[in-house]
Residue, then its C-alpha position, 0 to 999 in steps of 0.5 A: m477733751s478729745e477723749e470725750q468727743a463723739k466721733i461723727i461720720i456723714i454719708d450724703d451725696h450733697p457736698l454743700l450739706r456736708k460742708g455745712i454740717k462740718q462747719l456747724i460741728e467744728d465749733e463744738e468741743d464735744l463733737l468731732l467730724v471724722g469723715d464725710v463722704g458722698s457715696p454709700e460704698e465709701g461710707v460703709k468703708i470708713a465706717l468700718e475703718l473709723d468706728p464712729d460713735l454716730i453715723l448721719l445717713d441720707l435716706n435718698m441717694p442716686g441709685t441707692n436707698g439709705i435703708e439698704v445702706l443701713k442694713q449693710l452697715r448692720a450686716e457688716g457689724v457696725a455698731s455705731r449709732i445710725v441716724m437717718f438724715t433726710v428731707s422725707d417726712h413720709e410715714e412709710d419712710v420713717v417706719a421703714a427706717l426705724k424698723s430696719g435698725a436706725d437709731g433715729y430719724l432727723l429732718k434736714d430742715m431743723e434749726p442748727e442748734d436743734l440738730l446739734e442737740e439731737l446729735r449729742q443725744a444720739a451719741l449718748g445712746k438716746m433715740v432721736v426723732s424729729e418732734r413733728l414726726t412723733t405723732l405721725l409715727a405713733k399713728a402709723l404704729r397704731n394703724q398697723r396694730s388695728a387688727t390686733s388687741g395691741p400691746d399688753i403690759a399686764n404680764l410684764t414683770a417689775r423689771e421688764m416694766q422698768i426697762m420699758r420706761l428706760i427704753a421710752e426715755g430713749l436709753s440704749n441697752k448699754m445705758i440701761a445696764r449702767r442705770l440698773d447695775v446689771t450686764e448688757g446681756t441681761v438687759k437684752v434678754h429682758v428687752k427680748n421678753l418684753l417685746k414678745k409679751m407686748q407683741l411689738r417688733s422693736r424698741v422704737e415701737v415700745a418707746v412710742w407706745a409707752v409715751q402715747e399711753g402715759v406709762t413712762r413715769h417711774p413710780e416713787 
């Protein structure tokens, strides 16, 4: 079973929270906590050493902004899924985190069983956002595009439309490649092209827009 376990690291300055998450994960056969640290510096270090499947990263730590830590992790080449784990439900924090490369944004007040499910989904490569933030995020993205004509899918190819729908399901490039039986590099090219055509800056914006516009259904 060990080879199927999703390896998780927590970077958070609250010892009690880290202990609580550790105890929560200990009883799950498919999840394995391989590291929990209270400082961003140590977090970056063990992330590079352990190459976890998923990193839970606090947004606000003493003297440090979690988004800057996120950027550092990405700059260091950390390919793990990184999910912000925070008490902040402020629109600007959610948008900034996702646009900076976060793979999700979860609130610390969620129910334990819901957190476990979101961790599993994130480890599988899906984008995870706390349910009550979805509407907020969609509104923020609409406001940012209010001065423009907004996304246009008329020029998307059939393959780009297919990939857009899979992005909306929360699938990573690797999972999309497996689903479509193509290379991950091919998927990356399609994603780049559809972002340009839709005048969007991230796959998160694509996902939220597609869900809000009701274009997530696959044609039979």
